[in-house]
C-alpha positions as a LaTeX table, in Angstrom:
\begin{tabular}{lrrr}
\hline
Residue & $x$ (\AA) & $y$ (\AA) & $z$ (\AA) \\
\hline
Met1 & 244.37 & 29.08 & 96.91 \\
Glu2 & 244.22 & 32.59 & 96.30 \\
Glu3 & 246.37 & 34.20 & 93.95 \\
Asn4 & 247.72 & 36.98 & 96.35 \\
Gln5 & 248.41 & 35.11 & 99.51 \\
Phe6 & 251.69 & 34.84 & 98.65 \\
Phe7 & 252.65 & 38.61 & 98.15 \\
Ile8 & 254.98 & 40.21 & 100.73 \\
Asp9 & 254.06 & 43.11 & 102.61 \\
Ser10 & 257.35 & 45.28 & 103.02 \\
Asp11 & 257.74 & 48.72 & 104.72 \\
Lys12 & 261.23 & 48.92 & 104.22 \\
Leu13 & 261.50 & 49.11 & 100.53 \\
Ser14 & 261.92 & 52.77 & 98.84 \\
Glu15 & 259.17 & 54.45 & 97.53 \\
Lys16 & 260.12 & 53.85 & 94.04 \\
Ala17 & 260.61 & 50.22 & 94.54 \\
Leu18 & 257.23 & 49.76 & 96.35 \\
Glu19 & 255.50 & 51.73 & 93.40 \\
Lys20 & 257.02 & 49.06 & 91.05 \\
Lys21 & 256.30 & 46.12 & 93.37 \\
His22 & 252.70 & 47.05 & 93.60 \\
Arg23 & 252.48 & 47.79 & 89.65 \\
Leu24 & 253.84 & 44.27 & 89.04 \\
Glu25 & 251.25 & 42.64 & 91.33 \\
Asn26 & 248.38 & 44.47 & 90.29 \\
Asp27 & 248.84 & 45.25 & 86.71 \\
Pro28 & 249.68 & 42.50 & 84.48 \\
Ser29 & 250.63 & 44.71 & 81.49 \\
Ser30 & 253.36 & 45.99 & 83.26 \\
Arg31 & 255.27 & 42.73 & 83.16 \\
Thr32 & 257.30 & 41.48 & 80.02 \\
Asn33 & 255.93 & 38.54 & 77.94 \\
His34 & 256.59 & 35.54 & 79.96 \\
Met35 & 257.06 & 33.33 & 76.95 \\
Glu36 & 259.38 & 35.49 & 74.76 \\
Tyr37 & 263.22 & 35.15 & 75.32 \\
Met38 & 265.34 & 38.07 & 76.84 \\
Glu39 & 268.53 & 39.28 & 75.18 \\
Gly40 & 271.42 & 37.13 & 75.47 \\
Met41 & 269.35 & 33.80 & 76.18 \\
Glu42 & 270.30 & 30.81 & 74.06 \\
Gln43 & 267.35 & 29.23 & 71.99 \\
Ile44 & 267.75 & 25.58 & 71.00 \\
Ser45 & 265.84 & 23.72 & 68.39 \\
Ser46 & 263.96 & 20.98 & 70.68 \\
Asp47 & 260.24 & 19.83 & 70.98 \\
Ile48 & 260.43 & 18.46 & 74.35 \\
Met49 & 258.43 & 21.22 & 75.79 \\
Glu50 & 255.59 & 20.82 & 73.37 \\
Lys51 & 255.34 & 17.26 & 74.15 \\
Val52 & 255.39 & 17.88 & 77.75 \\
Leu53 & 252.67 & 20.79 & 77.78 \\
Ala54 & 250.66 & 18.91 & 75.19 \\
Gln55 & 250.32 & 15.63 & 77.74 \\
Met56 & 250.00 & 18.10 & 80.76 \\
Asn57 & 247.13 & 20.36 & 79.23 \\
Ser58 & 245.03 & 17.50 & 78.11 \\
Tyr59 & 245.36 & 15.63 & 81.29 \\
Asp60 & 242.12 & 15.31 & 83.49 \\
Pro61 & 242.98 & 13.65 & 86.81 \\
Asp62 & 239.40 & 13.76 & 87.87 \\
Ser63 & 238.46 & 11.36 & 84.79 \\
Tyr64 & 240.43 & 8.12 & 85.83 \\
Thr65 & 238.28 & 5.64 & 87.71 \\
Asp66 & 239.44 & 2.61 & 90.16 \\
Gln67 & 239.29 & 0.26 & 87.35 \\
Asp68 & 241.83 & 2.38 & 85.53 \\
Val69 & 244.15 & 2.44 & 88.57 \\
Arg70 & 243.86 & $-1.44$ & 88.75 \\
Arg71 & 244.41 & $-1.85$ & 85.26 \\
Ala72 & 247.82 & 0.11 & 85.61 \\
Leu73 & 248.96 & $-1.59$ & 88.66 \\
Ser74 & 248.32 & $-4.81$ & 86.76 \\
His75 & 250.57 & $-3.94$ & 83.76 \\
Glu76 & 254.55 & $-5.01$ & 84.03 \\
Thr77 & 255.69 & $-1.89$ & 82.27 \\
Cys78 & 253.89 & 1.44 & 83.43 \\
Ser79 & 253.01 & 3.51 & 80.16 \\
Ile80 & 252.19 & 7.21 & 80.18 \\
Glu81 & 248.33 & 6.41 & 80.37 \\
Asp82 & 249.10 & 4.22 & 83.37 \\
Phe83 & 251.26 & 6.86 & 85.14 \\
Lys84 & 248.44 & 9.32 & 84.45 \\
Ala85 & 246.09 & 7.05 & 86.27 \\
Leu86 & 248.52 & 6.41 & 89.31 \\
Leu87 & 248.55 & 10.06 & 89.84 \\
Ser88 & 245.08 & 10.76 & 89.79 \\
Pro89 & 242.53 & 11.23 & 92.91 \\
Ala90 & 241.38 & 7.49 & 92.03 \\
Ala91 & 244.61 & 6.06 & 93.02 \\
Leu92 & 244.97 & 7.34 & 96.59 \\
Pro93 & 242.71 & 4.21 & 97.87 \\
His94 & 245.16 & 1.86 & 96.01 \\
Leu95 & 248.16 & 3.40 & 97.87 \\
Glu96 & 249.58 & 0.68 & 99.86 \\
Glu97 & 249.52 & $-1.57$ & 96.71 \\
Met98 & 251.45 & 1.20 & 94.79 \\
Ala99 & 253.98 & 1.50 & 97.69 \\
Gln100 & 254.64 & $-2.25$ & 97.58 \\
Arg101 & 255.16 & $-2.04$ & 93.88 \\
Ala102 & 257.20 & 1.04 & 94.09 \\
Lys103 & 259.42 & $-0.72$ & 96.94 \\
Trp104 & 259.73 & $-3.63$ & 94.49 \\
Glu105 & 261.06 & $-1.28$ & 91.75 \\
Thr106 & 263.29 & 0.42 & 94.21 \\
Ser107 & 264.69 & $-2.73$ & 95.42 \\
Lys108 & 265.23 & $-4.30$ & 91.89 \\
His109 & 267.31 & $-1.30$ & 90.50 \\
Phe110 & 268.94 & 0.09 & 93.46 \\
Gly111 & 269.13 & $-2.46$ & 96.12 \\
Asn112 & 268.87 & $-1.16$ & 99.47 \\
Thr113 & 271.14 & 2.06 & 98.97 \\
Val114 & 270.55 & 5.63 & 100.10 \\
Tyr115 & 272.47 & 8.44 & 98.83 \\
Ile116 & 273.44 & 11.16 & 101.10 \\
Phe117 & 274.68 & 15.01 & 100.26 \\
Thr118 & 274.15 & 18.13 & 101.64 \\
Pro119 & 273.72 & 21.67 & 100.19 \\
Leu120 & 275.63 & 24.70 & 100.43 \\
Tyr121 & 274.08 & 28.25 & 99.57 \\
Ile122 & 277.04 & 30.41 & 98.70 \\
Ala123 & 274.92 & 33.50 & 97.84 \\
Asn124 & 271.26 & 34.83 & 98.27 \\
Tyr125 & 271.33 & 37.80 & 96.02 \\
Cys126 & 268.04 & 37.67 & 93.52 \\
Glu127 & 267.26 & 39.75 & 90.63 \\
Asn128 & 263.76 & 37.98 & 90.20 \\
Tyr129 & 260.54 & 38.75 & 91.79 \\
Cys130 & 258.96 & 35.22 & 92.65 \\
Val131 & 256.14 & 35.81 & 95.07 \\
Tyr132 & 256.58 & 32.56 & 97.05 \\
Cys133 & 260.27 & 32.61 & 97.61 \\
Gly134 & 262.18 & 34.00 & 100.55 \\
Phe135 & 265.02 & 35.23 & 98.23 \\
Asn136 & 263.18 & 37.12 & 95.95 \\
Cys137 & 264.35 & 40.66 & 95.33 \\
Tyr138 & 261.92 & 42.64 & 97.09 \\
Asn139 & 261.86 & 40.60 & 100.34 \\
Asp140 & 263.65 & 42.22 & 103.32 \\
Ile141 & 265.95 & 39.76 & 104.52 \\
Val142 & 269.98 & 39.69 & 105.31 \\
Arg143 & 271.64 & 39.18 & 102.18 \\
Lys144 & 275.19 & 37.65 & 101.80 \\
Lys145 & 277.84 & 36.36 & 99.23 \\
Leu146 & 280.60 & 34.20 & 100.42 \\
Thr147 & 284.29 & 35.41 & 99.58 \\
Thr148 & 286.19 & 32.52 & 98.11 \\
Glu149 & 287.93 & 32.23 & 101.73 \\
Glu150 & 284.59 & 32.01 & 103.02 \\
Ile151 & 283.33 & 29.30 & 100.54 \\
Glu152 & 286.37 & 27.22 & 101.10 \\
Lys153 & 286.00 & 27.38 & 104.93 \\
Glu154 & 282.45 & 26.30 & 104.69 \\
Met155 & 283.65 & 23.47 & 102.49 \\
Lys156 & 286.22 & 22.23 & 104.98 \\
Val157 & 283.74 & 22.07 & 107.82 \\
Ile158 & 281.52 & 19.91 & 105.83 \\
Ala159 & 283.94 & 17.49 & 104.11 \\
Asp160 & 285.22 & 17.21 & 107.82 \\
Ser161 & 281.85 & 15.69 & 108.64 \\
Gly162 & 282.36 & 13.29 & 106.22 \\
Ile163 & 280.01 & 14.21 & 103.23 \\
Glu164 & 281.39 & 13.49 & 99.79 \\
Glu165 & 278.64 & 14.97 & 97.81 \\
Ile166 & 277.66 & 18.77 & 97.79 \\
Leu167 & 275.01 & 20.60 & 95.71 \\
Met168 & 275.75 & 24.29 & 95.65 \\
Leu169 & 273.33 & 26.93 & 95.46 \\
Thr170 & 273.01 & 30.71 & 94.65 \\
Gly171 & 270.28 & 33.16 & 94.70 \\
Glu172 & 269.42 & 33.85 & 90.90 \\
Ser173 & 271.47 & 37.06 & 90.05 \\
Arg174 & 274.30 & 37.19 & 87.54 \\
Gly175 & 275.34 & 40.49 & 88.70 \\
Met176 & 276.22 & 39.19 & 92.37 \\
Ser177 & 276.95 & 35.71 & 91.41 \\
Asp178 & 278.25 & 35.34 & 87.93 \\
Val179 & 279.21 & 32.46 & 85.92 \\
Lys180 & 283.01 & 33.10 & 86.90 \\
Tyr181 & 282.19 & 33.12 & 90.61 \\
Ile182 & 280.47 & 29.93 & 90.31 \\
Gly183 & 283.05 & 28.24 & 88.34 \\
Glu184 & 285.46 & 29.48 & 91.03 \\
Ala185 & 283.58 & 27.61 & 93.66 \\
Cys186 & 283.16 & 24.34 & 91.47 \\
Lys187 & 286.99 & 24.38 & 91.41 \\
Leu188 & 287.17 & 24.70 & 95.25 \\
Ala189 & 284.31 & 21.80 & 95.56 \\
Ser190 & 286.42 & 19.49 & 93.25 \\
Lys191 & 289.12 & 19.83 & 95.58 \\
Tyr192 & 286.99 & 18.37 & 99.00 \\
Phe193 & 284.26 & 16.38 & 97.26 \\
Arg194 & 283.57 & 13.60 & 94.90 \\
Asn195 & 280.23 & 14.80 & 93.39 \\
Val196 & 279.53 & 18.48 & 92.73 \\
Gly197 & 276.05 & 19.65 & 91.92 \\
Leu198 & 274.41 & 22.94 & 91.07 \\
Glu199 & 271.47 & 24.63 & 91.43 \\
Ile200 & 271.49 & 28.01 & 90.04 \\
Tyr201 & 269.90 & 30.41 & 87.53 \\
Pro202 & 269.66 & 28.56 & 84.00 \\
Val203 & 272.73 & 29.88 & 81.43 \\
Asn204 & 273.54 & 29.01 & 78.12 \\
Ser205 & 275.30 & 25.76 & 77.05 \\
Asp206 & 278.69 & 27.35 & 76.52 \\
Glu207 & 278.59 & 28.63 & 80.21 \\
Tyr208 & 277.13 & 24.90 & 81.32 \\
Arg209 & 280.15 & 23.66 & 79.61 \\
Tyr210 & 282.48 & 26.11 & 81.37 \\
Leu211 & 281.08 & 25.19 & 84.81 \\
His212 & 281.32 & 21.47 & 83.77 \\
Glu213 & 285.14 & 22.22 & 83.20 \\
Cys214 & 285.61 & 23.81 & 86.58 \\
Gly215 & 284.36 & 20.65 & 88.06 \\
Ala216 & 280.51 & 20.38 & 88.34 \\
Asp217 & 278.85 & 16.98 & 87.49 \\
Tyr218 & 275.33 & 17.83 & 87.53 \\
Val219 & 272.64 & 20.30 & 87.50 \\
Thr220 & 269.15 & 20.61 & 89.09 \\
Val221 & 266.58 & 23.17 & 87.88 \\
Phe222 & 263.32 & 23.53 & 89.55 \\
Gln223 & 260.50 & 24.78 & 86.96 \\
Glu224 & 258.34 & 25.55 & 89.99 \\
Thr225 & 255.10 & 24.78 & 87.97 \\
Tyr226 & 254.70 & 23.46 & 84.58 \\
Asp227 & 251.41 & 25.70 & 84.42 \\
Ser228 & 252.61 & 28.49 & 82.36 \\
Asp229 & 249.73 & 30.70 & 83.13 \\
Lys230 & 249.98 & 30.22 & 86.84 \\
Tyr231 & 254.09 & 30.52 & 86.11 \\
Glu232 & 253.04 & 34.06 & 84.78 \\
Thr233 & 251.30 & 35.11 & 87.80 \\
Leu234 & 253.94 & 33.74 & 90.31 \\
His235 & 257.22 & 35.25 & 88.38 \\
Leu236 & 256.59 & 38.82 & 87.98 \\
Met237 & 260.17 & 40.18 & 87.25 \\
Gly238 & 263.47 & 39.05 & 86.01 \\
His239 & 265.15 & 36.33 & 83.86 \\
Lys240 & 263.31 & 33.52 & 85.72 \\
Arg241 & 260.07 & 35.03 & 84.48 \\
Val242 & 260.74 & 33.57 & 80.94 \\
Phe243 & 259.12 & 30.00 & 81.13 \\
Pro244 & 260.78 & 28.41 & 78.01 \\
Tyr245 & 264.13 & 29.40 & 79.13 \\
Arg246 & 264.24 & 27.78 & 82.16 \\
Phe247 & 262.07 & 24.71 & 80.80 \\
Glu248 & 265.10 & 24.03 & 78.48 \\
Ala249 & 267.81 & 24.56 & 80.98 \\
Gln250 & 268.47 & 20.90 & 81.54 \\
Glu251 & 268.79 & 20.16 & 77.99 \\
Arg252 & 271.25 & 23.07 & 77.37 \\
Ala253 & 273.22 & 21.48 & 80.46 \\
Ile254 & 273.33 & 18.34 & 78.65 \\
Met255 & 274.53 & 20.04 & 75.50 \\
Gly256 & 277.19 & 21.54 & 77.67 \\
Gly257 & 278.52 & 17.95 & 79.01 \\
Met258 & 276.85 & 17.71 & 82.19 \\
Arg259 & 276.96 & 14.16 & 83.66 \\
Gly260 & 273.42 & 14.25 & 85.45 \\
Val261 & 270.46 & 16.83 & 85.53 \\
Gly262 & 267.45 & 17.23 & 88.04 \\
Phe263 & 263.93 & 18.00 & 87.76 \\
Ser264 & 261.23 & 19.22 & 89.78 \\
Ala265 & 257.94 & 20.86 & 90.46 \\
Leu266 & 257.22 & 23.14 & 93.73 \\
Leu267 & 254.13 & 21.22 & 94.70 \\
Gly268 & 251.58 & 23.45 & 96.10 \\
Leu269 & 251.68 & 26.20 & 93.65 \\
Ser270 & 249.42 & 25.21 & 91.15 \\
Asn271 & 247.40 & 21.29 & 90.40 \\
Phe272 & 249.91 & 19.01 & 91.88 \\
His273 & 248.68 & 16.15 & 89.64 \\
Lys274 & 249.57 & 17.93 & 86.59 \\
Asp275 & 252.81 & 19.34 & 87.76 \\
Ala276 & 253.92 & 16.13 & 88.95 \\
Leu277 & 252.88 & 14.53 & 85.38 \\
Ala278 & 254.80 & 17.33 & 83.77 \\
Ser279 & 258.08 & 16.64 & 85.98 \\
Ala280 & 258.29 & 13.01 & 85.04 \\
Leu281 & 257.46 & 13.45 & 81.30 \\
His282 & 260.37 & 16.35 & 81.25 \\
Val283 & 262.30 & 13.27 & 82.28 \\
Tyr284 & 260.89 & 10.52 & 79.95 \\
Tyr285 & 261.54 & 12.63 & 76.72 \\
Leu286 & 264.74 & 13.62 & 77.46 \\
Gln287 & 265.74 & 10.41 & 78.68 \\
Arg288 & 264.77 & 9.06 & 75.22 \\
Lys289 & 266.56 & 11.97 & 73.21 \\
Tyr290 & 269.87 & 11.62 & 75.96 \\
Pro291 & 269.93 & 7.88 & 77.01 \\
His292 & 273.65 & 8.32 & 78.46 \\
Val293 & 272.71 & 11.05 & 81.08 \\
Glu294 & 271.72 & 10.47 & 84.73 \\
Tyr295 & 268.36 & 11.66 & 85.92 \\
Ser296 & 266.78 & 12.47 & 88.90 \\
Leu297 & 263.62 & 13.99 & 90.13 \\
Ser298 & 262.77 & 15.98 & 93.57 \\
Cys299 & 259.33 & 16.49 & 95.09 \\
Pro300 & 259.51 & 19.55 & 97.12 \\
Arg301 & 256.54 & 21.06 & 98.52 \\
Leu302 & 255.96 & 24.69 & 99.53 \\
Arg303 & 257.59 & 25.68 & 103.01 \\
Pro304 & 257.17 & 28.95 & 105.12 \\
Ile305 & 259.50 & 31.96 & 104.38 \\
Ile306 & 260.58 & 34.99 & 106.26 \\
Asn307 & 258.44 & 37.78 & 106.09 \\
Asn308 & 255.27 & 35.46 & 104.98 \\
Asp309 & 253.58 & 32.77 & 107.43 \\
Lys310 & 251.00 & 32.01 & 104.81 \\
Ile311 & 253.04 & 29.87 & 102.54 \\
Asn312 & 252.31 & 26.17 & 103.57 \\
Pro313 & 251.48 & 23.23 & 101.16 \\
Leu314 & 248.02 & 23.30 & 102.47 \\
Asp315 & 246.71 & 21.30 & 99.22 \\
Val316 & 249.64 & 18.55 & 98.90 \\
His317 & 249.34 & 16.06 & 102.18 \\
Glu318 & 251.72 & 13.58 & 103.15 \\
Lys319 & 249.58 & 10.85 & 101.60 \\
Gln320 & 249.40 & 12.74 & 98.06 \\
Leu321 & 253.36 & 13.29 & 98.14 \\
Cys322 & 253.75 & 9.53 & 98.82 \\
Gln323 & 251.31 & 8.90 & 96.09 \\
Val324 & 253.45 & 11.09 & 93.56 \\
Leu325 & 256.83 & 9.33 & 94.69 \\
Cys326 & 255.42 & 5.94 & 94.45 \\
Ala327 & 254.14 & 6.93 & 90.75 \\
Tyr328 & 257.51 & 8.54 & 89.93 \\
Arg329 & 259.07 & 5.21 & 90.78 \\
Ile330 & 256.88 & 2.98 & 89.09 \\
Phe331 & 256.82 & 5.01 & 85.69 \\
Leu332 & 260.68 & 5.61 & 85.95 \\
Pro333 & 262.33 & 2.74 & 87.80 \\
Tyr334 & 265.95 & 3.69 & 86.95 \\
Val335 & 265.50 & 7.46 & 87.99 \\
Gly336 & 266.98 & 8.90 & 91.20 \\
Ile337 & 264.76 & 10.30 & 93.64 \\
Thr338 & 265.37 & 12.87 & 96.07 \\
Val339 & 263.45 & 13.90 & 99.15 \\
Ser340 & 264.93 & 17.23 & 100.87 \\
Ser341 & 264.73 & 18.04 & 104.33 \\
Arg342 & 261.63 & 20.17 & 103.64 \\
Glu343 & 259.81 & 17.27 & 104.85 \\
Gln344 & 259.72 & 15.80 & 108.23 \\
Lys345 & 262.13 & 12.93 & 109.70 \\
His346 & 259.32 & 10.14 & 110.03 \\
Phe347 & 258.10 & 10.92 & 106.32 \\
Arg348 & 261.83 & 10.79 & 105.07 \\
Asp349 & 262.67 & 7.65 & 107.14 \\
Gly350 & 259.53 & 5.91 & 105.37 \\
Ile351 & 259.78 & 6.80 & 102.18 \\
Val352 & 263.56 & 6.01 & 101.65 \\
Lys353 & 262.28 & 2.22 & 102.29 \\
Ile354 & 260.00 & 2.57 & 99.27 \\
Ala355 & 260.77 & 4.88 & 96.53 \\
Ala356 & 263.61 & 7.52 & 97.28 \\
Thr357 & 267.07 & 6.97 & 96.70 \\
Lys358 & 268.60 & 10.26 & 97.97 \\
Val359 & 268.43 & 12.54 & 100.99 \\
Ser360 & 270.28 & 15.58 & 102.18 \\
Ala361 & 271.52 & 15.84 & 105.75 \\
Gly362 & 273.41 & 18.39 & 107.58 \\
Val363 & 271.28 & 21.07 & 105.78 \\
Ser364 & 271.22 & 24.82 & 106.05 \\
Thr365 & 269.70 & 27.25 & 103.68 \\
Gly366 & 271.57 & 30.27 & 104.96 \\
Ile367 & 274.61 & 31.63 & 103.99 \\
Gly368 & 277.77 & 31.06 & 105.70 \\
Asp369 & 276.51 & 29.45 & 108.97 \\
His370 & 277.64 & 25.67 & 108.39 \\
Glu371 & 280.29 & 26.64 & 111.24 \\
Ser372 & 277.80 & 27.25 & 113.77 \\
Lys373 & 275.58 & 24.73 & 112.54 \\
Tyr374 & 278.22 & 22.08 & 112.62 \\
Glu375 & 280.49 & 23.25 & 115.35 \\
Gly376 & 278.69 & 25.75 & 117.44 \\
Lys377 & 280.30 & 28.82 & 116.50 \\
Glu378 & 277.85 & 31.63 & 115.96 \\
Asn379 & 278.46 & 33.76 & 112.85 \\
Ala380 & 276.55 & 37.07 & 113.20 \\
Asp381 & 277.38 & 37.80 & 109.55 \\
Ala382 & 275.48 & 35.04 & 108.02 \\
Gly383 & 272.82 & 35.34 & 105.37 \\
Asp384 & 269.03 & 34.64 & 105.89 \\
Glu385 & 267.61 & 31.34 & 104.71 \\
Gln386 & 265.38 & 30.76 & 101.62 \\
Phe387 & 262.99 & 28.80 & 103.52 \\
Glu388 & 262.54 & 26.77 & 106.72 \\
Ile389 & 263.48 & 23.08 & 106.80 \\
Ser390 & 261.75 & 20.15 & 108.68 \\
Asp391 & 264.32 & 17.71 & 109.19 \\
Ala392 & 267.60 & 19.06 & 110.63 \\
Arg393 & 269.43 & 15.74 & 111.36 \\
Ser394 & 273.16 & 16.26 & 111.10 \\
Phe395 & 275.11 & 13.94 & 108.75 \\
Asp396 & 276.18 & 11.52 & 111.52 \\
Ala397 & 272.48 & 11.27 & 112.61 \\
Met398 & 271.33 & 10.57 & 109.36 \\
Tyr399 & 273.91 & 8.08 & 108.78 \\
Gln400 & 272.98 & 5.99 & 111.83 \\
Asp401 & 269.22 & 6.20 & 111.21 \\
Met402 & 269.61 & 4.58 & 107.81 \\
Glu403 & 271.66 & 1.81 & 109.16 \\
Glu404 & 269.46 & 1.02 & 112.09 \\
Glu405 & 266.83 & 0.69 & 109.44 \\
Gly406 & 268.84 & $-1.78$ & 107.45 \\
Leu407 & 269.38 & 0.44 & 104.92 \\
Gln408 & 273.20 & 1.17 & 103.39 \\
Pro409 & 274.09 & 4.86 & 103.34 \\
Val410 & 276.18 & 5.58 & 100.07 \\
Leu411 & 278.54 & 8.88 & 100.08 \\
Asn412 & 279.93 & 8.43 & 96.38 \\
Asp413 & 279.98 & 5.51 & 93.98 \\
Tyr414 & 281.95 & 7.28 & 91.20 \\
Val415 & 285.32 & 5.74 & 90.23 \\
Tyr416 & 287.63 & 8.63 & 88.47 \\
Val417 & 290.07 & 7.45 & 85.97 \\
\hline
\end{tabular}
């Protein structure tokens, strides 16, 4: 894909901001070093990134043959080399066999259960310039940060629908959504939900510890792409530009006491075979270092955003996405796999029978619009969405569809003592 296809034209920026935006896009020397930590960023002693990137950089998906794939599927335990074969183009003709193996592994370790959660965006202010994201600081959208009262109102609407697990999200702005603000939201969430997740900007281990004490159970961080060179061209400004700090976020969250951590690349930003490999190996190596933690993988693809209709997962089709998810399940049989509302109903309904174990329902990626979405009460002050969703089913509709397919929807399986 063309590198500049993501860039957003804006006629509403100030002359000074527009000049800086153009300079960042066109002059690499104007950008900070994406491999250097910024002031205040915790540096941990870990060799996980080195291991993952070494495997990814040496991986040539096109070098694998039909025989390599058959050999991988014949093994009872999937090695890293087997996993590489299953992610390769040579494996696509074996998708049916991979799906059967993945379904067997899923049934063996998870039965027929499917976990249901919903996301809640509490702010969409952002200090980063990530050229593919609808929240980026140069995109002309309606910005909003929910007050404590508004957060609780949204949570009550969601909880009244029957949802017991929530994933809270913000734009990546410490200035507008600081750790204390997020912590207060966690305290509120623990009143209404049994399981509380966070998808926020990466923070230091002591801050993760504080958020855990406030009620957060797990943290999800998208690396977006593990190709550090491509990462540099897509993240032009802000703390998110620092590749290693973002990579180490899950490990810092574990150090801070979080019970679970989630991982993902945004498929379509770079070579999806390599990004899928790196995502799974990120889990694989951390799982061996911290075996007590719950791990999960997501597999989102690019979606259109406000002010840019060119963003689509043109190079990652549903067959390739299914291949990745089946390979994940075969390689990491105990790991949770989440498929978001970015994907269409027919795909999500199919993949939960094969490899996925968790889906979102009643989704809104806007700010402060759950009451209008759930109860039909319009909110003219709602903030704009991060991206367009494909599956807009309510919680009740999702629950019923799962049951009709012979699956067991699960809202929560934790016992607190």
